[in-house]
N, C-alpha and C positions, 0 to 999 in steps of 0.2 A: 445536424452532426456526422460527421467524417468518421470513416470504422479506421484503427490500425491495423495494420500489417501484423496481425497478430501471430505470423507463422513464424516471425522473428523475434517474437518476445521470447527474453527470458523469466520465468518466473523463480521467487523467490519466498519457499515457503519454512515458516517456523510455527511452534505449538508445544502448549505447556500440558502438564496431564487433560486440561480441563479441554482443552480443543486436540489434543492426538488424537483420538478416534474420527472426528472430523476430518483433520487435515488430512489422515491417509487416503479417505475416501474420495477427496475433490483431488489428490495428488493424483489418483487413479485416473478420477477421471481427463484435468488437463493433458493427460498424457494421451488418451485417447484421441483428444483433441487438438494431437500436436504440436503441445505447446513444451518449451526447455523448461524442466522443470527439476530447480534445485532444492533440495529438503537438508536442509542446515539442523532438525530438530525439532521435537523431542524423538530418539530412533526408537522409543519404547515408553510403555508406558509408566511413569512413576510418580506415583501420588504426592513425593516428596520433594519433586521440582519447583521452581521458578519461571512464573513468566519475564523477567525480566533480561534471562541471559539469550533463551529466545529471538525474543523484542533485538537486544543487540546485535547480536548476528545477521538479523534480516537487516534490520536498517544500517548497517555497516557495509551491508552491501547495495542496498539502494542508493543510500549517501554518497559511496566511493567510487558511481557509474557518473559519468557525465552527462550522459543520455537519459537519466531517471527522468520520469514524468514525461519523457517525449513515444515512450513505446516501447523500450529497447528492454531495461529492467525495473521489474513491480516487485514488492511485496504484497506479501499475503498472510497477515497474524491467527492464531485461532487460541481464543482461550475461554474459560465462561462467560463473563462479561464483555470482553472487550475493551473495559476500556483503563484498564494496566496498561496492557501490550500499545493501546494506540499514546499514552501519556507517554510509555517509557520510549516508544521508535519516534516519536518528534522531540524528543531530548536533539537527537543527530543534526545541526544545519544540511540544510535539502532537501529531506525526509519532511512528507506531508500525508502523515494519517489522518486516515477517518474511518469511520466509523459504518459497521455494515445493517443496518434497518431497513432501508427501504429500496426499491430497485431503483426509483427515478433521484432521491435525494443521491446514491452512489454514481449514476450519472452525472449529475447537476456537481456534483465532488470530485471528479474526473472533467468537464468542461469549464465548470470558472473558475477552480481553485487547484486543478491538475493535481490532485493528491494523486501521489505515487505509490501508496499503503493502505492498505487493506485491512480493518484489524473485524473478524468475523465473532460476535459474541455467538457460542456454540448455543451455550444454554437456551438464547432467547431465538434461532431462527427456526422457521417452520422448513423441516427437510425439503420441499419443492424452491424455497424461497434463495436459496445460498447461492445455487450453482446461477439465476437470473442474477442477481447482486455482482456475485465476480463477473458471469457475461458484460455485465454492463460498465462493470470499474472495467474491464480489458481489453474491450471495443469502444469505449470511448473514449475520444479524442481531446485535450484540452482546448478550446476555442480559440485562442490566442487573441482575443479581442482587445486593445489595447490597456482597456480598466481592469480586466483580471491582472496583466502583465504588470500595470504600477502598484495593484495592490500584494502580487508576493514578491516583489521588488520588497515593497514596503513592509512586506512578514521578515525577509528576508535580512535587515536592514535592525528589525526590531533587539535589542540588548546588545547592540555595537557584533552582532551573528556577521556581518559585511564588509569588506573592503569598497570604499567605494569612492570618487569626486566630489560627493555630496550634492552635485546637481539633480538629482534625482534621474538621469537619464535613461533609469536602467541596463543600461551598457557596459557597466563596471564593472 
């Protein structure tokens, strides 16, 4: 697998109260690693906030960028178990959010499924592992293999989500 030119990458971060502390730690680390970081919130620890708003803000940024997934704009979400954020983000066309639970799985998510958003379950990740998973997410490129491109095209067409000539060319 080749590595993305990550110095040019923009990372969109979002977290609810359950992921706020970890998001703040990761934000500092990403800045020291020379990434451009945009934090859409939460801006403070509010035990009454809901993950949906932050997932929406991140997903809108990722979905609204035509180069999302090619290494230019990537989203990272933080909450307690990761699932709510992932479900919310995946409701946006063009967003492919996976959950961080293993370094190898995250890298495969990038290389095979071109995930452009990562949901981090802050209650279930060991301190030393989260940075490794995020590095794998940010530095691994989509393989571009034809079978993976075909599968991504089919995903985009599910539920009438995309517009297409119907020929399965993947170019529409």
